[in-house]
C-alpha positions in Angstrom: 15.3 12.8 -20.0 15.7 13.0 -16.0 13.9 11.9 -13.5 11.1 14.4 -12.7 11.0 15.0 -9.0 8.0 18.0 -6.8 8.8 19.0 -3.6 8.5 15.7 -0.9 6.2 18.0 1.6 3.8 15.6 3.7 0.5 17.0 2.7 -0.9 16.3 -0.7 -0.8 18.9 -3.4 -4.4 19.9 -3.4 -7.8 18.4 -2.1 -8.7 15.7 -3.9 -12.4 15.0 -5.1 -14.2 11.6 -4.0 -13.9 11.2 -7.4 -10.2 11.8 -7.6 -9.7 9.4 -4.9 -11.7 6.4 -6.4 -10.6 6.8 -9.8 -6.8 6.6 -7.9 -8.1 3.8 -6.7 -8.9 1.7 -8.9 -5.6 2.5 -10.6 -3.8 2.0 -7.7 -5.8 -2.0 -7.5 -5.2 -2.4 -11.2 -1.5 -1.2 -12.1 0.5 0.2 -8.7 2.1 -1.7 -6.3 2.2 -1.2 -2.5 5.4 -2.5 -0.9 7.9 -1.4 1.8 11.2 -1.4 0.7 14.1 -2.8 2.4 17.3 -1.6 1.3 20.9 -1.2 2.7 21.4 2.3 4.6 24.8 3.8 5.5 22.8 6.6 7.5 21.1 4.2 9.7 23.1 2.5 12.8 21.4 -1.3 11.7 22.5 -0.8 8.0 19.2 -1.2 6.7 16.0 0.6 6.1 12.7 -0.6 5.6 10.4 2.9 3.1 6.4 2.7 2.0 6.6 3.0 -1.2 3.3 3.0 -4.0 4.9 2.5 -7.5 2.4 3.3 -10.7 4.0 1.8 -14.3 2.3 2.7 -17.6 3.3 2.8 -21.1 1.2 6.0 -21.5 2.2 9.1 -20.0 -1.1 10.8 -19.0 -2.0 8.7 -15.8 1.4 9.0 -13.6 1.9 12.6 -15.5 -1.4 13.2 -13.6 -0.6 11.8 -10.4 2.8 13.8 -9.7 1.2 16.9 -9.7 -2.1 15.8 -7.6 0.0 14.1 -5.3 3.9 15.2 -5.6 6.3 12.0 -5.4 8.6 11.3 -8.5 8.0 10.3 -12.0 10.8 8.9 -14.3 10.6 7.1 -17.8 11.6 3.6 -17.9 12.9 1.7 -21.3 12.0 -1.6 -21.7 12.0 -3.6 -24.7 9.4 -2.4 -26.5 8.0 1.3 -25.1 8.6 3.5 -22.3 7.6 2.9 -18.9 6.3 5.6 -16.7 6.9 5.0 -13.1 5.2 7.4 -10.9 6.3 6.9 -6.6 5.0 8.1 -4.3 7.3 7.1 -0.3 7.4 7.2 2.9 4.4 9.9 5.4 3.1 11.2 1.3 2.6 7.5 0.8 0.6 6.6 3.9 -1.5 10.1 4.0 -2.5 9.0 0.3 -3.2 5.5 1.7 -5.3 6.9 4.5 -7.7 8.7 2.0 -8.0 6.0 -0.7 -8.9 3.3 1.9 -12.7 3.1 1.2 -12.6 2.9 -2.3 -9.4 0.2 -2.3 -10.4 -3.3 -3.7 -7.8 -5.9 -4.1 -5.2 -4.3 -2.0 -7.0 -3.0 1.1 -5.2 -5.2 3.3 -2.1 -4.3 1.5 -2.9 -0.4 2.6 -3.7 -0.8 5.5 -0.9 -3.0 6.9 1.4 -0.5 4.9 -0.7 2.6 7.3 0.4 1.0 10.4 4.0 0.2 9.1 4.4 4.4 8.6 3.4 5.0 11.6 5.4 3.0 13.5 8.5 4.6 12.1 10.9 6.9 13.9 13.5 9.2 12.1 17.1 9.0 12.1 18.7 7.7 15.5 19.4 4.9 17.5 16.2 1.8 16.6 15.8 -1.3 19.0 16.1 -4.7 18.1 12.4 -5.1 18.8 11.9 -1.5 16.3 13.7 -3.2 13.8 11.6 -6.8 13.8 8.7 -5.0 14.4 9.4 -3.3 11.5 10.8 -6.4 9.3 7.2 -8.0 10.3 5.2 -5.6 8.4 7.1 -5.8 5.2 6.6 -9.6 5.1 3.4 -9.7 6.0 2.9 -6.9 2.9 4.7 -9.6 0.6 2.4 -12.0 2.2 -0.7 -10.2 1.0 0.5 -9.9 -2.9 0.8 -14.0 -2.9 
């Protein structure tokens, strides 16, 4: 199956109720991952880019599809040895906006979410980025890794 993508508009697809936010926070705390990916990029002068992402991977499709419907992002099916895994991903400003709404409900990943939001607030789109800027963004990525241990 091809990945399913919704428009990557910055706003969430609809206003979320407190019960939905609490449920999402529980899913992200238990089944999710907040990460800053470090990848090569031909578009950046530095040769690499960092991107905030939230991922949720499950062997049942209902919750990942629900997250896709409520928040946008993308959904893909990933084969594994025993079952198909459904992976929902939301990135960049969309991810930061969602985390901002989830903060009051997060438990295990609250510190990660706070670091991820600060990282995204400091992002500069395109163009030349100073060494100081790149070092600052890298420090957030490393901080997020430390918080996962």
